[in-house]
MIDOSE-1310 file (N, C-alpha, C; in nm, 2 decimals, decimal comma, always signed):
residues 96
mntk	-1,86/+2,66/-1,16/-1,93/+2,58/-1,26/-1,95/+2,44/-1,21; -2,07/+2,39/-1,21/-2,09/+2,25/-1,16/-2,07/+2,15/-1,28; -2,01/+2,04/-1,25/-1,99/+1,94/-1,35/-2,02/+1,80/-1,30; -2,04/+1,71/-1,39/-2,05/+1,57/-1,36/-1,92/+1,51/-1,41
tfei	-1,84/+1,44/-1,32/-1,71/+1,39/-1,35/-1,71/+1,24/-1,36; -1,64/+1,20/-1,47/-1,61/+1,06/-1,49/-1,46/+1,04/-1,50; -1,41/+0,94/-1,42/-1,27/+0,90/-1,43/-1,26/+0,75/-1,47; -1,19/+0,73/-1,58/-1,19/+0,60/-1,64/-1,04/+0,56/-1,67
slnt	-1,01/+0,44/-1,62/-0,87/+0,39/-1,65/-0,88/+0,30/-1,77; -0,79/+0,32/-1,87/-0,78/+0,23/-1,99/-0,65/+0,17/-2,00; -0,64/+0,05/-2,03/-0,52/-0,02/-2,06/-0,49/-0,01/-2,21; -0,42/+0,10/-2,24/-0,40/+0,13/-2,38/-0,26/+0,19/-2,40
dcls	-0,20/+0,18/-2,52/-0,07/+0,22/-2,54/-0,07/+0,32/-2,66; -0,02/+0,44/-2,63/-0,01/+0,54/-2,74/+0,13/+0,57/-2,77; +0,23/+0,48/-2,74/+0,37/+0,51/-2,76/+0,40/+0,52/-2,91; +0,32/+0,45/-2,99/+0,35/+0,44/-3,14/+0,29/+0,57/-3,21
ssla	+0,22/+0,65/-3,14/+0,17/+0,77/-3,20/+0,19/+0,89/-3,11; +0,16/+1,01/-3,15/+0,18/+1,13/-3,07/+0,06/+1,13/-2,97; +0,09/+1,21/-2,86/-0,02/+1,23/-2,76/-0,14/+1,29/-2,82; -0,12/+1,39/-2,91/-0,23/+1,45/-2,97/-0,32/+1,36/-3,05
tcsd	-0,25/+1,26/-3,12/-0,32/+1,16/-3,20/-0,40/+1,07/-3,11; -0,35/+1,04/-3,00/-0,41/+0,95/-2,90/-0,54/+1,02/-2,84; -0,52/+1,15/-2,81/-0,63/+1,23/-2,76/-0,74/+1,25/-2,86; -0,70/+1,28/-2,98/-0,80/+1,29/-3,09/-0,88/+1,17/-3,11
amie	-0,81/+1,05/-3,10/-0,88/+0,92/-3,12/-0,99/+0,90/-3,01; -0,95/+0,94/-2,89/-1,05/+0,92/-2,78/-1,17/+1,01/-2,80; -1,15/+1,14/-2,84/-1,25/+1,23/-2,87/-1,34/+1,18/-2,98; -1,28/+1,13/-3,08/-1,35/+1,07/-3,20/-1,45/+0,95/-3,15
klkp	-1,39/+0,87/-3,06/-1,47/+0,76/-3,01/-1,60/+0,80/-2,93; -1,59/+0,92/-2,87/-1,70/+0,97/-2,79/-1,80/+1,05/-2,87; -1,78/+1,07/-3,00/-1,87/+1,15/-3,08/-2,01/+1,10/-3,08; -2,04/+0,97/-3,08/-2,18/+0,93/-3,07/-2,26/+0,98/-2,96
lglk	-2,19/+1,03/-2,85/-2,26/+1,09/-2,74/-2,32/+1,23/-2,77; -2,27/+1,29/-2,88/-2,31/+1,42/-2,91/-2,25/+1,53/-2,82; -2,14/+1,51/-2,76/-2,08/+1,60/-2,67/-1,97/+1,68/-2,74; -1,96/+1,80/-2,72/-1,84/+1,88/-2,77/-1,75/+1,90/-2,65
lian	-1,63/+1,84/-2,65/-1,54/+1,84/-2,54/-1,42/+1,92/-2,57; -1,41/+1,98/-2,69/-1,29/+2,06/-2,72/-1,33/+2,18/-2,80; -1,28/+2,29/-2,77/-1,31/+2,41/-2,85/-1,21/+2,42/-2,96; -1,27/+2,45/-3,08/-1,18/+2,47/-3,20/-1,14/+2,61/-3,21
npkd	-1,21/+2,70/-3,15/-1,17/+2,84/-3,14/-1,22/+2,89/-3,01; -1,17/+3,01/-2,96/-1,20/+3,06/-2,83/-1,34/+3,09/-2,80; -1,42/+3,11/-2,90/-1,56/+3,15/-2,88/-1,66/+3,03/-2,90; -1,61/+2,91/-2,91/-1,70/+2,79/-2,93/-1,79/+2,77/-2,81
tvng	-1,89/+2,69/-2,84/-1,97/+2,64/-2,73/-1,93/+2,49/-2,70; -1,90/+2,46/-2,57/-1,86/+2,33/-2,54/-1,95/+2,27/-2,42; -1,96/+2,14/-2,42/-2,04/+2,07/-2,32/-1,96/+2,02/-2,20; -1,82/+2,03/-2,21/-1,74/+1,98/-2,10/-1,60/+1,98/-2,16
fisi	-1,51/+1,90/-2,09/-1,37/+1,88/-2,13/-1,32/+1,75/-2,10; -1,21/+1,71/-2,16/-1,15/+1,59/-2,14/-1,00/+1,61/-2,10; -0,95/+1,54/-2,01/-0,80/+1,54/-1,98/-0,76/+1,40/-1,97; -0,64/+1,37/-2,02/-0,58/+1,24/-2,03/-0,44/+1,23/-1,97
vhdt	-0,42/+1,14/-1,88/-0,28/+1,11/-1,84/-0,24/+0,99/-1,92; -0,14/+1,02/-2,01/-0,09/+0,91/-2,10/+0,02/+0,83/-2,03; -0,01/+0,71/-2,01/+0,08/+0,62/-1,95/+0,04/+0,48/-1,99; +0,10/+0,37/-1,95/+0,06/+0,24/-1,99/-0,09/+0,22/-1,95
qhlv	-0,12/+0,26/-1,83/-0,26/+0,27/-1,79/-0,31/+0,41/-1,80; -0,38/+0,45/-1,90/-0,43/+0,58/-1,92/-0,54/+0,62/-1,82; -0,53/+0,74/-1,77/-0,64/+0,79/-1,68/-0,71/+0,90/-1,76; -0,84/+0,87/-1,80/-0,92/+0,96/-1,87/-1,02/+1,03/-1,78
riei	-1,02/+1,16/-1,77/-1,11/+1,23/-1,69/-1,20/+1,32/-1,78; -1,33/+1,30/-1,77/-1,42/+1,37/-1,85/-1,51/+1,45/-1,76; -1,52/+1,58/-1,78/-1,61/+1,66/-1,70/-1,72/+1,72/-1,79; -1,85/+1,70/-1,76/-1,96/+1,75/-1,84/-2,03/+1,86/-1,76
yted	-2,05/+1,97/-1,82/-2,12/+2,08/-1,75/-2,27/+2,04/-1,72; -2,31/+2,08/-1,60/-2,45/+2,05/-1,56/-2,53/+2,18/-1,55; -2,47/+2,29/-1,60/-2,54/+2,41/-1,61/-2,48/+2,50/-1,72; -2,55/+2,59/-1,76/-2,50/+2,68/-1,87/-2,42/+2,80/-1,81
ekpn	-2,32/+2,85/-1,88/-2,25/+2,97/-1,84/-2,21/+3,05/-1,96; -2,24/+3,17/-1,97/-2,20/+3,26/-2,08/-2,06/+3,30/-2,07; -2,00/+3,34/-2,18/-1,86/+3,39/-2,17/-1,84/+3,50/-2,07; -1,73/+3,50/-2,00/-1,70/+3,60/-1,90/-1,55/+3,62/-1,90
tqhl	-1,51/+3,69/-1,79/-1,36/+3,72/-1,78/-1,27/+3,59/-1,76; -1,33/+3,48/-1,72/-1,26/+3,36/-1,70/-1,25/+3,27/-1,83; -1,34/+3,29/-1,92/-1,34/+3,21/-2,05/-1,42/+3,28/-2,15; -1,38/+3,26/-2,28/-1,45/+3,32/-2,39/-1,56/+3,23/-2,45
stle	-1,54/+3,10/-2,42/-1,63/+3,00/-2,47/-1,77/+3,00/-2,39; -1,87/+2,95/-2,46/-2,00/+2,93/-2,39/-2,00/+2,79/-2,34; -2,02/+2,77/-2,21/-2,03/+2,64/-2,14/-2,17/+2,60/-2,14; -2,21/+2,49/-2,20/-2,35/+2,45/-2,21/-2,37/+2,31/-2,16
kpit	-2,47/+2,30/-2,08/-2,52/+2,16/-2,04/-2,57/+2,09/-2,16; -2,53/+1,96/-2,18/-2,58/+1,89/-2,29/-2,73/+1,85/-2,26; -2,80/+1,82/-2,37/-2,94/+1,78/-2,35/-2,95/+1,65/-2,27; -2,86/+1,56/-2,29/-2,85/+1,43/-2,21/-2,71/+1,41/-2,16
ipse	-2,70/+1,38/-2,03/-2,57/+1,35/-1,98/-2,55/+1,20/-1,98; -2,45/+1,15/-2,05/-2,43/+1,00/-2,06/-2,40/+0,94/-1,93; -2,42/+0,81/-1,92/-2,38/+0,73/-1,80/-2,23/+0,69/-1,82; -2,17/+0,65/-1,71/-2,03/+0,60/-1,71/-2,02/+0,48/-1,80
nqik	-2,12/+0,39/-1,80/-2,11/+0,27/-1,88/-2,12/+0,31/-2,03; -2,19/+0,41/-2,07/-2,19/+0,45/-2,21/-2,06/+0,50/-2,25; -1,99/+0,58/-2,16/-1,86/+0,63/-2,19/-1,76/+0,52/-2,20; -1,76/+0,43/-2,10/-1,66/+0,32/-2,10/-1,68/+0,23/-2,23
sllq	-1,80/+0,20/-2,27/-1,82/+0,11/-2,38/-1,77/+0,18/-2,51; -1,77/+0,31/-2,52/-1,72/+0,37/-2,64/-1,57/+0,38/-2,64; -1,51/+0,39/-2,52/-1,36/+0,40/-2,51/-1,29/+0,27/-2,52; -1,36/+0,16/-2,49/-1,29/+0,03/-2,49/-1,25/-0,01/-2,62
């Protein structure tokens, strides 16, 4: 599967909340981009995924699919290229 990868460092602190709350907040900030980055059930359609290293300086890695892929033996979800792939600046501005 081909993807467009963005790696962004953020100076943020999530020690006062759970890691899940921190992750959910970042996904919420990215909603204006119209990307679905997390599957709510195994058969969802997603446009990519997000991974976060939670530390004083967070490392956020976002991978956006650049082609479609139907469910197969490796995944039940449909992987779908979004209509528009955002720029790194668009992503950064929403996460700041």
